[in-house]
DSSP file (Angstrom, degrees, kcal/mol; ACC not computed):
  #  RESIDUE AA STRUCTURE BP1 BP2  ACC     N-H-->O    O-->H-N    N-H-->O    O-->H-N    TCO  KAPPA ALPHA  PHI   PSI    X-CA   Y-CA   Z-CA
    1    1 A M              0   0    0      0, 0.0     0, 0.0     0, 0.0     0, 0.0   0.000 360.0 360.0 360.0 134.9   95.2   98.2   48.4
    2    2 A S     >  -     0   0    0      1,-0.1     4,-1.8     4,-0.0     3,-0.3  -0.396 360.0-115.0 -79.3 157.8   96.1   94.8   46.9
    3    3 A P  H  > S+     0   0    0      0, 0.0     4,-1.9     0, 0.0     5,-0.1   0.830 116.6  58.0 -61.2 -31.0   96.5   91.7   49.0
    4    4 A E  H  > S+     0   0    0      1,-0.2     4,-1.5     2,-0.2     5,-0.1   0.888 105.7  48.8 -67.1 -37.2  100.2   91.6   48.2
    5    5 A A  H  > S+     0   0    0     -3,-0.3     4,-1.9     1,-0.2    -1,-0.2   0.875 109.1  52.8 -69.4 -36.8  100.7   95.0   49.6
    6    6 A Q  H  X S+     0   0    0     -4,-1.8     4,-2.3     1,-0.2    -2,-0.2   0.890 106.5  53.2 -65.4 -38.3   98.9   94.1   52.8
    7    7 A D  H  < S+     0   0    0     -4,-1.9    -1,-0.2     1,-0.2    -2,-0.2   0.867 109.3  49.0 -64.4 -36.3  101.1   91.0   53.2
    8    8 A K  H  X S+     0   0    0     -4,-1.5     4,-0.8     1,-0.2    -1,-0.2   0.871 114.5  44.7 -71.6 -35.9  104.2   93.3   53.0
    9    9 A E  H  X S+     0   0    0     -4,-1.9     4,-2.5     1,-0.2     5,-0.3   0.848 102.9  66.4 -75.3 -34.3  102.9   95.7   55.5
   10   10 A A  H  X S+     0   0    0     -4,-2.3     4,-2.5     1,-0.2     5,-0.2   0.907  98.6  48.6 -59.6 -48.2  101.7   93.1   58.0
   11   11 A P  H  > S+     0   0    0      0, 0.0     4,-2.3     0, 0.0    -1,-0.2   0.896 113.1  49.2 -61.9 -37.3  105.1   91.7   59.0
   12   12 A D  H  X S+     0   0    0     -4,-0.8     4,-2.2     2,-0.2    -2,-0.2   0.931 112.8  45.9 -66.6 -44.4  106.4   95.2   59.6
   13   13 A S  H  X S+     0   0    0     -4,-2.5     4,-2.4     1,-0.2    -1,-0.2   0.860 112.2  52.3 -67.6 -33.1  103.5   96.3   61.7
   14   14 A R  H  X S+     0   0    0     -4,-2.5     4,-3.1    -5,-0.3     5,-0.2   0.912 108.5  50.5 -66.1 -41.7  103.7   93.0   63.6
   15   15 A K  H  X S+     0   0    0     -4,-2.3     4,-2.5     2,-0.2    -2,-0.2   0.905 111.8  47.5 -62.5 -41.3  107.4   93.6   64.3
   16   16 A V  H  X S+     0   0    0     -4,-2.2     4,-2.1     2,-0.2    -1,-0.2   0.925 113.9  47.7 -64.8 -44.1  106.7   97.1   65.6
   17   17 A F  H  X S+     0   0    0     -4,-2.4     4,-2.3     2,-0.2    -2,-0.2   0.932 113.7  46.6 -62.8 -46.9  103.8   95.8   67.7
   18   18 A V  H  X S+     0   0    0     -4,-3.1     4,-2.5     1,-0.2    -2,-0.2   0.900 112.2  50.3 -64.5 -41.7  105.9   93.0   69.2
   19   19 A S  H  X S+     0   0    0     -4,-2.5     4,-2.3    -5,-0.2    -1,-0.2   0.872 110.3  50.6 -66.1 -35.6  108.9   95.3   69.8
   20   20 A E  H  X S+     0   0    0     -4,-2.1     4,-2.3     2,-0.2    -2,-0.2   0.918 111.3  47.8 -66.6 -43.3  106.6   97.7   71.6
   21   21 A I  H  X S+     0   0    0     -4,-2.3     4,-2.3     2,-0.2    -2,-0.2   0.919 112.5  49.5 -62.5 -43.6  105.1   94.9   73.8
   22   22 A E  H  X S+     0   0    0     -4,-2.5     4,-2.4     2,-0.2    -2,-0.2   0.904 110.0  50.9 -62.5 -42.3  108.6   93.7   74.6
   23   23 A R  H  X S+     0   0    0     -4,-2.3     4,-2.2     1,-0.2    -1,-0.2   0.913 111.6  47.4 -62.7 -42.9  109.8   97.2   75.5
   24   24 A R  H  X S+     0   0    0     -4,-2.3     4,-2.3     2,-0.2    -1,-0.2   0.885 110.6  52.1 -66.0 -38.7  106.8   97.6   77.9
   25   25 A R  H  X S+     0   0    0     -4,-2.3     4,-2.4     2,-0.2    -2,-0.2   0.922 110.3  48.2 -63.6 -44.2  107.4   94.2   79.4
   26   26 A R  H  X S+     0   0    0     -4,-2.4     4,-2.2     1,-0.2    -2,-0.2   0.908 111.8  49.8 -62.1 -42.2  111.1   95.1   80.1
   27   27 A R  H  X S+     0   0    0     -4,-2.2     4,-2.1     1,-0.2    -1,-0.2   0.892 110.7  49.8 -65.3 -39.3  110.2   98.4   81.6
   28   28 A K  H  X S+     0   0    0     -4,-2.3     4,-2.6     2,-0.2    -2,-0.2   0.906 109.5  51.4 -65.8 -41.5  107.5   96.8   83.9
   29   29 A E  H  X S+     0   0    0     -4,-2.4     4,-2.3     2,-0.2    -2,-0.2   0.898 109.8  50.0 -62.0 -40.1  110.0   94.2   85.1
   30   30 A E  H  X S+     0   0    0     -4,-2.2     4,-2.0     2,-0.2    -1,-0.2   0.913 111.9  47.5 -64.6 -42.0  112.5   96.9   85.9
   31   31 A N  H  X S+     0   0    0     -4,-2.1     4,-2.5     2,-0.2     5,-0.2   0.892 110.9  51.6 -65.4 -39.2  109.9   98.8   87.9
   32   32 A D  H  X S+     0   0    0     -4,-2.6     4,-1.9     1,-0.2    -2,-0.2   0.902 109.3  50.4 -64.3 -40.6  108.8   95.6   89.7
   33   33 A R  H  X S+     0   0    0     -4,-2.3     4,-0.9     2,-0.2    -1,-0.2   0.909 112.4  47.2 -62.9 -41.9  112.4   94.9   90.7
   34   34 A D  H  X S+     0   0    0     -4,-2.0     4,-0.9     1,-0.2     3,-0.3   0.912 117.0  41.2 -67.1 -43.2  112.8   98.5   92.0
   35   35 A T  H  X S+     0   0    0     -4,-2.5     4,-2.7     1,-0.2     5,-0.2   0.726 100.9  70.9 -81.0 -19.9  109.6   98.5   94.0
   36   36 A S  H  X S+     0   0    0     -4,-1.9     4,-2.1    -5,-0.2    -1,-0.2   0.886  98.1  50.4 -66.1 -35.8  109.9   95.0   95.3
   37   37 A F  H  X S+     0   0    0     -4,-0.9     4,-2.2    -3,-0.3    -1,-0.2   0.959 115.7  41.0 -63.2 -50.2  112.8   96.0   97.7
   38   38 A W  H  X S+     0   0    0     -4,-0.9     4,-2.4     1,-0.2    -2,-0.2   0.835 112.6  55.1 -69.7 -31.5  110.9   99.0   99.1
   39   39 A R  H  X S+     0   0    0     -4,-2.7     4,-2.2     2,-0.2    -1,-0.2   0.899 108.8  48.8 -65.3 -39.5  107.7   96.9   99.2
   40   40 A S  H  X S+     0   0    0     -4,-2.1     4,-2.4    -5,-0.2    -2,-0.2   0.906 110.6  50.1 -65.8 -42.0  109.6   94.4  101.3
   41   41 A V  H  X S+     0   0    0     -4,-2.2     4,-2.1     1,-0.2    -2,-0.2   0.920 111.9  48.4 -62.5 -43.0  110.9   97.0  103.6
   42   42 A G  H  X S+     0   0    0     -4,-2.4     4,-2.4     1,-0.2    -1,-0.2   0.888 110.1  51.6 -63.2 -39.7  107.5   98.5  104.1
   43   43 A M  H  X S+     0   0    0     -4,-2.2     4,-2.7     2,-0.2     5,-0.2   0.903 108.4  51.3 -65.6 -40.6  106.0   95.0  104.8
   44   44 A M  H  X S+     0   0    0     -4,-2.4     4,-2.5     1,-0.2    -1,-0.2   0.913 111.2  48.3 -62.7 -41.2  108.7   94.4  107.4
   45   45 A G  H  X S+     0   0    0     -4,-2.1     4,-2.5     2,-0.2    -2,-0.2   0.908 112.0  48.7 -64.1 -41.7  107.8   97.7  109.1
   46   46 A T  H  X S+     0   0    0     -4,-2.4     4,-2.2     2,-0.2    -2,-0.2   0.907 112.2  48.1 -65.3 -42.0  104.1   97.0  109.0
   47   47 A V  H  X S+     0   0    0     -4,-2.7     4,-1.2     2,-0.2     5,-0.2   0.911 111.4  51.8 -65.2 -41.4  104.6   93.5  110.5
   48   48 A G  H >X S+     0   0    0     -4,-2.5     4,-2.9    -5,-0.2     3,-0.5   0.931 112.4  44.3 -60.2 -46.5  106.9   94.9  113.2
   49   49 A W  H 3X S+     0   0    0     -4,-2.5     4,-2.4     1,-0.2    -1,-0.2   0.861 107.8  58.7 -67.6 -34.3  104.3   97.5  114.2
   50   50 A S  H 3< S+     0   0    0     -4,-2.2    -1,-0.2    -5,-0.2    -2,-0.2   0.748 115.9  35.8 -70.1 -20.7  101.5   95.0  114.1
   51   51 A V  H <X S+     0   0    0     -4,-1.2     4,-1.4    -3,-0.5    36,-0.2   0.830 118.9  48.9 -92.3 -41.8  103.3   92.9  116.7
   52   52 A A  H  X S+     0   0    0     -4,-2.9     4,-2.7    -5,-0.2     5,-0.2   0.890 106.7  54.4 -68.8 -40.6  104.8   95.7  118.7
   53   53 A L  H  X S+     0   0    0     -4,-2.4     4,-2.6     1,-0.2     5,-0.2   0.945 110.2  42.8 -65.5 -50.3  101.7   97.9  119.2
   54   54 A P  H  > S+     0   0    0      0, 0.0     4,-2.5     0, 0.0    -1,-0.2   0.872 115.1  52.9 -62.7 -33.1   99.4   95.2  120.7
   55   55 A T  H  X S+     0   0    0     -4,-1.4     4,-2.4    28,-0.4    -2,-0.2   0.936 111.4  44.7 -65.0 -45.7  102.3   94.0  122.9
   56   56 A A  H  X S+     0   0    0     -4,-2.7     4,-2.6     2,-0.2     5,-0.2   0.914 114.5  48.4 -65.4 -43.1  102.9   97.5  124.2
   57   57 A I  H  X S+     0   0    0     -4,-2.6     4,-2.5    -5,-0.2     5,-0.2   0.920 112.9  48.3 -63.9 -43.2   99.2   98.2  124.7
   58   58 A G  H  X S+     0   0    0     -4,-2.5     4,-2.5    -5,-0.2    22,-0.3   0.901 112.6  48.8 -63.1 -41.0   98.7   94.8  126.5
   59   59 A T  H  X S+     0   0    0     -4,-2.4     4,-2.5    20,-0.3    -2,-0.2   0.932 113.1  46.3 -65.2 -45.6  101.8   95.5  128.7
   60   60 A L  H  X S+     0   0    0     -4,-2.6     4,-2.4     2,-0.2    -2,-0.2   0.910 113.7  48.4 -64.6 -41.5  100.6   99.0  129.7
   61   61 A F  H  X S+     0   0    0     -4,-2.5     4,-2.5    -5,-0.2    -1,-0.2   0.927 112.7  48.5 -63.8 -44.2   97.1   97.8  130.4
   62   62 A G  H  X S+     0   0    0     -4,-2.5     4,-2.5    14,-0.2    14,-0.5   0.883 111.3  50.0 -63.3 -39.0   98.4   94.9  132.5
   63   63 A R  H  X S+     0   0    0     -4,-2.5     4,-2.2     2,-0.2    -1,-0.2   0.912 111.1  49.0 -66.3 -41.4  100.7   97.3  134.4
   64   64 A W  H  X S+     0   0    0     -4,-2.4     4,-1.8     2,-0.2    -2,-0.2   0.925 112.6  48.1 -62.1 -43.6   97.8   99.7  135.1
   65   65 A L  H  X S+     0   0    0     -4,-2.5     4,-2.5     1,-0.2    -2,-0.2   0.893 109.9  52.4 -64.6 -40.4   95.6   96.8  136.3
   66   66 A D  H  X>S+     0   0    0     -4,-2.5     4,-1.5     1,-0.2     5,-1.1   0.884 108.7  50.4 -62.5 -39.0   98.4   95.5  138.5
   67   67 A S  H  <5S+     0   0    0     -4,-2.2    -1,-0.2     2,-0.2    -2,-0.2   0.865 112.8  46.7 -68.9 -33.8   98.8   98.9  140.1
   68   68 A R  H  <5S+     0   0    0     -4,-1.8    -2,-0.2     1,-0.2    -1,-0.2   0.904 123.6  32.0 -71.3 -42.2   95.1   99.1  140.8
   69   69 A L  H  <5S-     0   0    0     -4,-2.5    -2,-0.2    -5,-0.2    -1,-0.2   0.498  99.3-132.6 -95.9  -4.3   94.8   95.6  142.2
   70   70 A Q  T  <5 +     0   0    0     -4,-1.5    -3,-0.2    -5,-0.2    -4,-0.1   0.944  56.9 143.1  50.8  55.6   98.3   95.5  143.8
   71   71 A S    > < -     0   0    0     -5,-1.1     3,-1.0     1,-0.3     2,-0.4   0.135  55.4-124.2-113.1  19.6   98.9   92.1  142.3
   72   72 A G  T 3   -     0   0    0     -6,-0.4    -1,-0.3     1,-0.2     4,-0.1  -0.615  68.2 -34.1  79.1-127.0  102.6   92.3  141.4
   73   73 A Y  T 3> S+     0   0    0     -2,-0.4     4,-2.2     1,-0.1     5,-0.3   0.165 102.3 110.1-117.6  16.6  103.3   91.5  137.7
   74   74 A V  H <> S+     0   0    0     -3,-1.0     4,-2.2     1,-0.2     5,-0.1   0.949  84.1  37.0 -61.9 -54.0  100.6   88.9  137.1
   75   75 A F  H  > S+     0   0    0    -13,-0.2     4,-3.0     2,-0.2     5,-0.3   0.846 113.7  57.6 -70.8 -33.9   98.4   90.9  134.8
   76   76 A M  H  > S+     0   0    0    -14,-0.5     4,-1.9     2,-0.2   -14,-0.2   0.949 111.4  41.8 -61.5 -47.4  101.2   92.7  133.1
   77   77 A I  H  X S+     0   0    0     -4,-2.2     4,-2.3     2,-0.2    -2,-0.2   0.915 115.6  50.7 -66.1 -42.4  102.8   89.4  132.0
   78   78 A F  H  X S+     0   0    0     -4,-2.2     4,-2.1    -5,-0.3    -2,-0.2   0.953 114.5  41.4 -60.9 -50.8   99.4   87.9  131.0
   79   79 A F  H  X S+     0   0    0     -4,-3.0     4,-2.2     1,-0.2   -20,-0.3   0.780 111.1  57.6 -72.3 -25.1   98.3   90.9  128.9
   80   80 A M  H  X S+     0   0    0     -4,-1.9     4,-2.3   -22,-0.3    -1,-0.2   0.929 109.3  45.1 -66.0 -44.1  101.8   91.2  127.4
   81   81 A L  H  X S+     0   0    0     -4,-2.3     4,-2.5     2,-0.2    -2,-0.2   0.879 112.1  51.9 -66.3 -37.4  101.6   87.6  126.2
   82   82 A V  H  X S+     0   0    0     -4,-2.1     4,-2.7     2,-0.2    -1,-0.2   0.907 109.9  50.3 -62.9 -41.1   98.0   88.2  124.9
   83   83 A G  H  X S+     0   0    0     -4,-2.2     4,-2.6     2,-0.2   -28,-0.4   0.898 110.1  49.2 -64.0 -41.2   99.4   91.2  123.0
   84   84 A V  H  X S+     0   0    0     -4,-2.3     4,-2.4     2,-0.2    -2,-0.2   0.936 113.2  47.0 -63.5 -45.3  102.2   89.2  121.4
   85   85 A A  H  X S+     0   0    0     -4,-2.5     4,-2.1     2,-0.2    -2,-0.2   0.926 113.8  47.2 -62.6 -44.6   99.8   86.5  120.4
   86   86 A L  H  X S+     0   0    0     -4,-2.7     4,-2.4     1,-0.2    -1,-0.2   0.910 111.8  51.1 -63.5 -41.9   97.3   89.0  119.0
   87   87 A G  H  X S+     0   0    0     -4,-2.6     4,-2.6   -36,-0.2    -1,-0.2   0.887 109.1  50.7 -62.1 -39.8  100.1   90.8  117.1
   88   88 A C  H  X S+     0   0    0     -4,-2.4     4,-2.6     2,-0.2    -1,-0.2   0.890 110.2  49.6 -66.3 -38.5  101.3   87.6  115.6
   89   89 A V  H  X S+     0   0    0     -4,-2.1     4,-2.2     2,-0.2    -2,-0.2   0.925 112.2  48.0 -64.4 -44.0   97.8   86.7  114.4
   90   90 A I  H  X S+     0   0    0     -4,-2.4     4,-2.2     1,-0.2    -2,-0.2   0.933 113.3  47.4 -61.8 -45.8   97.4   90.1  112.9
   91   91 A A  H  X S+     0   0    0     -4,-2.6     4,-2.5     1,-0.2     5,-0.2   0.908 110.2  52.8 -62.7 -42.3  100.8   89.9  111.2
   92   92 A W  H  X S+     0   0    0     -4,-2.6     4,-2.4     1,-0.2    -1,-0.2   0.912 110.6  47.1 -59.8 -43.7  100.1   86.4  109.9
   93   93 A R  H  X S+     0   0    0     -4,-2.2     4,-2.0     2,-0.2    -1,-0.2   0.897 111.3  51.1 -66.7 -39.9   96.8   87.6  108.3
   94   94 A M  H  X S+     0   0    0     -4,-2.2     4,-1.7     1,-0.2    -2,-0.2   0.928 112.3  45.9 -63.9 -43.9   98.5   90.6  106.7
   95   95 A I  H  X S+     0   0    0     -4,-2.5     4,-1.6     1,-0.2    -2,-0.2   0.901 111.0  52.8 -66.3 -40.4  101.2   88.5  105.2
   96   96 A S  H  < S+     0   0    0     -4,-2.4    -1,-0.2    -5,-0.2    -2,-0.2   0.860 108.6  50.6 -65.0 -33.6   98.7   85.9  103.9
   97   97 A E  H  < S+     0   0    0     -4,-2.0    -1,-0.2     1,-0.2    -2,-0.2   0.876 111.2  48.2 -69.5 -36.2   96.6   88.5  102.2
   98   98 A K  H  <        0   0    0     -4,-1.7    -2,-0.2     1,-0.2    -1,-0.2   0.768 360.0 360.0 -76.1 -25.7   99.7   90.0  100.4
   99   99 A M     <        0   0    0     -4,-1.6    -1,-0.2    -5,-0.1    -2,-0.2   0.449 360.0 360.0 -89.1 360.0  101.0   86.7   99.2
């Protein structure tokens, strides 16, 4: 093949290559847009559970302890607040890892 023939083929193959890359980029952007909504919904659910579960466990443990020691609501409130704080720390770490 002569160098002149290679020069004529090169621009066409470059155009095909560039158009293929552009098509793939557009398709990836569309997929990212579609999954970003559901990814956000999933993240909100995960953050919610990571706060709610330690809070519920702390409250139940505190209530059980209060019933054993007959101390009113002291331990329930204390462990509920500990659960909320722990849940917030867990949620903060999860969000920081994802970002």
